[in-house]
N, C-alpha and C positions, 0 to 999 in steps of 0.2 A: 661880782655879780650885782646886778641892779635889783632894787626892791619893787619896782613898778609891776613887773609881771606877776609877782607873788600877790601884790595888793589887788591886781585885776582878778586873779583867780579867787582870792578870798572874798572880794566884793561880790562877784557873781555867785559864789557859793552861798553867801548870806542872803542875797536877793532871791535865789532859787529856793532856798529853804523856807523863806517867808511866803513866797508865792505858792509853793506846793502845799504848805500846811494851812494856809488861810481858808480855803473852802471847808475843810473838815472842822477847823476850830470855830469858824463863824456859824456853821450849821448847828454845831453842838451848843454854842452860845445862844442862838435863837431858840432852840428847843428848850434849853434850860430856863430862859427867861419866860417863855410861854408856860411851862409847867409851874414855875414859881408863882406867876400871876394866877393861874388856875388854882393852885394850892392855897394861896392867900385868900382868894375869893370864896372858896368852898370850905376852907379850913380842914381839908383832907391832907394829912401828913403821912404818906406811905412812901417807903423807900423805893419800892418797885415803880411807883408812879413817877418818881423823879429819874430813875435809872433807865427804864425801857425806852422812853422817847428819845433820850440822848443817844443811846446806842443805835436806835433805828435811824435817826438823822445822820449819824456818822456813817453808817453802812450805805445809806442812800447817796450821801455826798461822795463816798468812795466809788460807788457804781457810776454816778453821773460824771464826775471829774477824773476818774481813774486814768483814762486814756490820755487826757491832757497832762495830768501830773507825771505820768510815765514819760511822755515825750519831753517835758521840761527837764526831768532828771537825766534822761538820756543825753540831751543836748549839753547839759553841764558836764556829764562824765566824759563825753567825747572832747569837749573843749579843754577840760583839765588834763586829759591824757595827751592831747596835742601840745599843750604847754610844757609837758615834761621833756619832749624832744627838743624844745627850744632853749632849755637851760644849758648854759655853758659853764664848765668848771673854772 
């Protein structure tokens, strides 16, 4: 068996994982930085003030990018299952 097909599936899997997780992680990062700047400016240190905007940003990003994320994961799953049929013992 050759290793190139396995590397192609693994590479696409890593690329898909990074692309699918990026919108949620970046929105949480932006919300966290904004809350941190607000807390530093006002010296209000409340756990709920740090937690609620991050959760809200995550949910909003899932609603906005959910369809795109699902299509990317579906494409990868179909590609991976098609590669199984090409493996020769």
